[in-house]
N, C-alpha and C positions, 0 to 999 in steps of 0.2 A: 504493500500500500504506500503510494507516494503522497505528496501533498494533495489535500482535497482541493478541487478547483471550482471555478465559476464556469457555468455552461450557458452560452447565449444561443437562442434558437430564433432563426429568421426563416420562416417557411415560404415567404414570398419576397425574396430580396430583389433588388433592381440595380441597374446602372442609372445613376442620377446625373443628368446633364443639364447644367444651367447655361443658357445663352443670354448674352447681354446685347440689347439693341437700343438705339438712340431714341426712337419714337415709334413704338409698335403699331403697325397698321394691319387690322384684320382685313383679309381679302386683298392685300397688296404685297409688294415685295419688301422684305425686311433684311437688311444686311447686318450680320453679326459682328459686333465690335470685339467681343472676347467670349471665350467659353471655358467652363470648368467641368470636369468629369469626376464623379466620386462613386465609390461603392455605396449603394443605398439599401435601405431596409432598416427598420427600427432596431432589431437585435444587433445588426452589424454596426450601427451607430454606437450602441452601448459598448460593444467590443472595442471600437476605435477609441472611445473615451477611456475605457478601463486600462488601455495601454499605459497611461500616465500614472496609474494608481499602484502599480507594482504587484498586482494580484495574479496568481496563476489562473489562466482561463483557456477555454477552447470554444470556437464558434462552429455551430452546426446549422443545418437547414437543408433547403432543396434548391438545386440549380439545374439548368438545362440549356442545351444548344450552344451556338457560337457566342451568344450573349453571356451565357453562364461561364464560358471559358474566359471571356474578356473580364468578367467580374472577378474571377479568381486571380487573373493577372493584376488587376487593380489592387487586390487585397495583399499581394506580395510586398507592397510598401509598408505593411503593418506587421509588427512582430508578435503575432499570436498564432497558435496552431489552428488549422481549419480542417473540418472533416464533413463534407457535404454529400448528400445523396444526389446522384446525377439521374435526371429523369428525361423522358423522350421530348417533352415540350421545350419551349424557349423562354428563358428568363426575360423579364420585362425591362424596357427602357422607359424611364420617366423624364420628361422634358419640362424644365421651368424656363419660361421666357421672362427675363427681367427687363422691364422698360426703364431705361436710365432717366428718361424725361419725367415720368410720372411717379416712378418708384413702385408701380404696380407689378405684381408677379402673376403670370398666367401659367397654370399647371396642366400638363397633358400626360396622363398616366395610362400605361398599357395594363391589361388585366393580368398578364403572366401565364404560365403553363396551366393546363388542366391535368390534375393529378389523378391517376387511376387508383383503384382500390389496392392493387398489388404494390404500387409505388408507396402508397400511404403506409402499408404494413412494413415495407422496406425501411421507411423512416422510423417507425416505432422500434424496429430491431436495432437500428443505429443509436437511437436515443437510449434504449436499455443498456447498451454496451457502455455508453459514456456516463450514465447515471451511477454506475458502480463506483466511480471515483469523483463524485460531484457533491459539493456541500450546498450549492445554491444554483438554481436554474432560472434564467430570465426568458420568459415567453412574451414576445412583443411583435406587434404589427398585424397586418391583415392576413387572412388565410387565402391561399390560392384556390381557384375553382377546382371542385372535385373533393376537397376536404370538407367534412361536415362541420357545422358551427360548434359541435361538441368536441372537436379534436383537441383543443387546448385543455378541456376538462379531463380528457383521457390522459394527456401528458402529465397533468397535475396529480392525478391519481397514481400514476406510475412513480412519479417523483416521491410522493408520500410513502409509498411502499418501500422505497429505497432510502428513506430518511433524509431526503434532500428538501430544503426549503424552496418555495417557488415565488417569484415575482411575476405578476401578470399585468401586461399593459396592452389592452385590446379594446374593442368597441362593440356595441350592439350585442347580438346574440352570443358571439364568441366570448364576450366579457360576462354576460349574465349566466350562461351555462358554466363558464370557467369558475365563477364565484361559488356555484353550488358544489364544486369539487374541493372547495376550501383551500385556496392558495395561502401562503404565509402573508403575502402583501399584494396590494393592487395600486396602480398609479394612473387613474383616469384624469383627463382634464375636465373642466366644468361641464361641457356638452356631453361627454361620455358618462359622467357621473349622473347627470339628469336623465339620460336615456336608461341607465342602469336602475335608477330608483323610481323612474316614472314621475318625477317631480321637478318643478322649477323652484329655484331658491332665491329668496329675497335677502338673506343675510347669513352670516357665518354660523350663528347658533343653530339654524335649521340644518345646515350641512353637518354640524357636530352631531345632531340627533341621528342622522342617517348613518354617519360613521359608527356611532355607538351600536346601531342595529347590526351592522356588518361585523363588528367586534363580537357581538353576542352570537352571531352565526359561525364564529371561529376564525375569521380573518384577522390576524393580529395587528397588521399595520395597513393603514389607508393613507395615501398621499394624493391629495387633489390639487392639481395645478390650475391656477386661475388667471394665467397670462399676466397682464400688468397689475393685477390685484395681488400677485404673489402666490402663495400656496397654503394649504391647510394639511397638517399632519395629525393623525390620531394613532397613538402608539403607547402601549404599557399604561393605559389609564389616563394619559395626558393628551390634550388637544391644543395645538399651537397654530397661530396664524403667523406666517413669515412674510415680511414685505420683500419685494425684489430690491436688489442693489440699484442705485441710480446710475444706469448705464445708457448709452445711446444705442438703441436697438437697431441692428443691421439685418439680422435674419433669425427668425424663430424656428427654422427648419428642424434643428436637432436639439433644441433646448430641453424638451421633455425627455429625450433619450439620455442627455447629459445628467438630468436629475435622477434617472434610473441607475446610471453608473455610480453616481455619488451615494445613492441609497444602498446599492450592493456593498460598497466600501463600509458604510456605517453599520449595516447589519453584520458584516463579517467581523468588524472590530468591536461590536457590542456597544456602540455609542449611545448616549442618553437620547431620549426623545427631543430634548431641546437642541442639542448639537446636531442631531439628524435633520431637524427642521431647518436650521441655519445653513448647514452644509449643502443640502439638496437645493435650497433656494438660491444660494450663491452660485452653484453649478449651472442652474438654468439661466440666471441673469448674465453671467460671464460668457456663456455660450451664445446667448442672443446678441451679444455685443460683437460677435465675430461674423465674417462673411460666409455665405453659402452654408454648407453643413460642417464647417470647421468646429472642433470641440475644444472647450476650455480644458486646461490641464490641472491636475491636482495641486501642483506647486502654487498656482495662482489662486485657486479656490481656498487653499489652506491659509493664504495671507489675508483673504478678504472676508471669510465667513463670519468672523467676530463682529463685523460691521453690519450684519443683517439685523434689522429690527424685528423682534419677536414678541408676540403677546399671547399669553395663555387664555384660551376661550373657556 
């Protein structure tokens, strides 16, 4: 038995391409001023962020086709082991058109491959293999076509059997069915949390009540990101509202994933709820201050998190 590691799961990864145009014209010719290509997908963003935290990790998921090969080539720039199931379909390309004149970003996302039942079982076998040496598993992002919305729930149940804690970051039915399987932690944004609970929230105390209900159902940690309103963390009987750091926001693309990576670090090291609220908030803010899907590093988060304003609810 080696060091127990962090396992990130990205079932529908992507090649993220951001193109910058001066004045975007729909239905007209647009000349690209600059472009950036990143490995995309929420779990892979978490893995990229975790590189700076010094934790042993492995990234897994599903890739396919020539795009899948290009994605693996892009991932060679990052120093963590990868073990992906290769399927028949084609990994998706997501294009973001950044209009330099208006600052508006138009997103064009492909659906990704359709996963067969045999391929789904192949991934479950791969997951079982890695769960044997895993202390914490991050399940995040959308599910590709062909996988049932209960697929994350199945992964959570397997992780529980293997005594690994799970963090779930998903939306819609994948999140609600996942919650029934009782992950250790969830990290929805406000919209996802409202869809999960079937309620709209007027204030922090109402959110606290819903977090309490999830705690009673067995989910130990709930982190709700609120964009420019900061975030709310419910953990170990405490609920905190953390304000974002005062940064100039450049891109919110990977801010939530950066929060998840910081959360992994806090759970791994057994940090207090108060420090966890501050560190995850700082991670999100500092990442939002960077271009594209660049991720803030732990050394900067460590310097800044004491400046996060926190209030117990």
